[in-house]
Structure formats: structure tokens, C-alpha cells
N, C-alpha and C positions, 0 to 999 in steps of 0.2 A: 495420388500421394504415395510415393514409393519410399519406404523406410530403407535406409542403408545401414550396414553394420557399423558405420563410422559414427553413429549418433546424430546424424543430420537427416532431415526430411526434406524432400523436394516437394514444395507445394506451389503449384502454378508457376513453375520455372524459377522459383527462388529457393535458396538453401536456408533452412532454419535449423538451429541446433536445439536438441532436447535439453531440458533442465538438467537431466542426469549427466549429459556430456559436459555441460557448463560446470557443474559441481566437480566432476572428475578432473577436468583441466585445472580448475582453481585449486583444488586440494593437492594436486601433484606439483604445482608451481609454488604454492604458498601454504605449506602444511601448518605453519604457526598462526596464520590469519584466522579470524573468526567469522562465523555466520550466526547472527542472532535474529530471532523473530519476536514480534510483539503483536498480540491481538489488539487491534485498534477498536474494533466493534464486533459484536457477535449478536446474532438474532436472525431475522429473516435475511438480512444482508450482512455478510461477514467481510471485514476488512483486516488485512494483515500488513504489517510493515516489516521488511527485512533490512538488516544493516550488516554491511561488510566492514570488519575492522582489521587493522594491522596488529602485529604482536604487542604493540603498546596500548591497544584499545582505541586508537584514533579512527574515527569514521572515515572510510574511503568511498563508500557508495551506499545508496539506499534504494529500495524499490517498494512499491505499494501494489496491492492487488485487492480486488473486490469480487466477491461471488454472491450470487443470489440463490438461496436454498431452493427456490421454486423453479429454477432454470436447469433442466436436464436431470437425468437419472443419477449421475455421479454426485451432483450437488445436493440431492435430496438426502443422501446418507453421509457424504464426505466433503461438504462445502469448506470446512475449515482446513482440512488437509490439502485440498485442491488449491485453495487460496494461498496457503503458505508456500506451496511449490511454485506458484506463479510469482509471488513476491520475491522469493529467492532468485528465480530466473531473471526477473527484471533488475534486481540489484546487481547480479553478476554481469548482466548486459551493460549496465551503467559503468561497471568496472572494466569493460572491454571484452568480456567473454560472450560475444554474440557471433552469429554467423553473418550472413549478408544482411540480416534484418534484426532489429532490436527485440521484437516479440519472439517468444520461444515457439518451437514446433508444437508443443503442448497447447499453448494459448491459441494459435492459429487453427489447429485441428478442431479445438473445442468451438471456436467461433464459427467455423464453416459448418460443423455438424448442427449447431444451433440454427443457423440460417436455413439449412436444408430441412430441418424439422418445422420451419416456419415460425419459430419462436421469436417474438419481438423482444428486443432488448428494452430494459426499463429506461425511462427517461433519466437524464442526468439530474441528480439532485441539486437543489439550490446550494450555493456555497454555505449559507447559514445552516443548512441541514448537515453538511459535511462537518462543519465546525461543532454543531450540536453532538455529533457522534464522537468527535475528539474530546469534548468536554465530559461526556458520559464516560468514556474510556479513562479519563483522568481521575475519576472517582467522585465527580461532582454529584451531590445528592440533593441539592437545593438551588434555588435561584441565587442565593447569597454566595454559595460556593462557585457557581458558574460566573457570577459577576466578578469575584475576586480573581479568578483565573483569566477572564477577559482583560481586566485591568492590568494584570501582571504580563500577559502576552503582549499587549500593545503599549506597554510602558505608560499607561494611564491615558492614552489617546482616546480609548473607548472605555466607558465605565460599566455598561451593562450589555448583556447578551441581547436584550430586547432592542437596544439601539442598533445593534448590528442587523437584527432581523428586519428592522424598519428601513435600513439603508438600501440604496440601489445595488444592483448586481455587481457593478464594478468595485464598489467599496467593500462589499462582502468578500469578493475575490481577493482584494488586497489584504484583508484581515486573515483570510484562509492561507494566503501565501506567507504571512508572518508566522502563523501557527505551524505551517509545514517546515519553515526554516527553524523554528524553535524545537520542533520534534527531531531535527537532525542533531541538536546539541543536548537536549534534555529529554529523557524518555517520557512519553505521554503519561505513564502511570505516576510520575513524580510531579506533575504540574501543580496539582492542588497543594501538595506539601510545600513546593517552592513558592507558590502564591501566598500561602499562609505565613511563610517565614519572611516574606518581603515587607 
């Protein structure tokens, strides 16, 4: 892996841009555009969502990242910061600021280092677990809160979170997809308020 002064990294013959280079290019071309981040969940596993907006506040691209505090020395002390950087890099890649690959050099280097240390990646959580994290991030403190948000998210097609948990994986993924689309339009932190107002 040879770093170049251009802000790209050659990893196994592919050129990856660093997040720093992506931000620099973005800021020089669009100084009035915004980059906003939102902590979706924090705890042992941190999830951050980054949103790129134009000068009017319209969402142009989003990116999500997830980091496990137990995976690697950096995450033990700086999982949130690492996660935010990755989310910004992914959002910028979605906007077109990628090298030959969508992943950033930072992400790929971290994944390779993790593999070399022999660390196993954690299993992919069930879609209902991802939705549970989103509900928690929205401020739900009770089953009643969660059920109001579920009904609001799905337009009443689903009444309770327990129904989603009992559904098969494909139905859970469909609801998670609806939630992710809603997150593109309404900040997760506002979901409970929106559901209560509906």
C-alpha cells in the first residue's frame, strides 16, 4: 500500500481516495454545500449517518457507517470519530467523489488490517435489530413510543415492533428500507415527534 501525495492510496492495484481528499475536492467545488452528521446509535456499536446538502438544504447524498468499539485499537478510543469519517467518505462517494472504488482508502486499509490481525467481523444484525437501533435513536423510551413510530413509518401497514420482529427476514428488510428512505427525508431524531403529531 503506497500512499501518494495526491491523497490516493494504491491498494492491491486499485486507487482509493482518502476521505480527506474527498472533503477537500468537495469543499473547493461546492463551498456553500453542507455536510451534516447524525449519530444513529452509540454504544458497543456506533452508527453514523452523513448527509450532503446543497445551499438550499436539499439532500443530495447520504452515507452510513458502523464501527464496533471492540474491533481494533482505534475504535477502542475513537469509534465515533472513525465512524463519522467513514460516513462522510461514503456520502461523498455517493455524490461522485470517489476514486476507482466507492470505499475510501481509510476503510479499505482498516479492513485489511483487521483481516491481518485475524479479527472476525461481527455477523450482520437482523434487519429488526437495525430498526431497533433506529427506534432507539429516535428517542423511543417505551413499546408504545416504538409502536407509534413503526405505524408512522409504515403508514399504518405495521402496528407494532413485535410484529416486525416476528416477520420473516424479507419483510423485515422491506420495513428497514422504508425506514432508511424516511431517514433521507426526516432526521431520525425527529421521528417520535412526527409520529406523535400524526
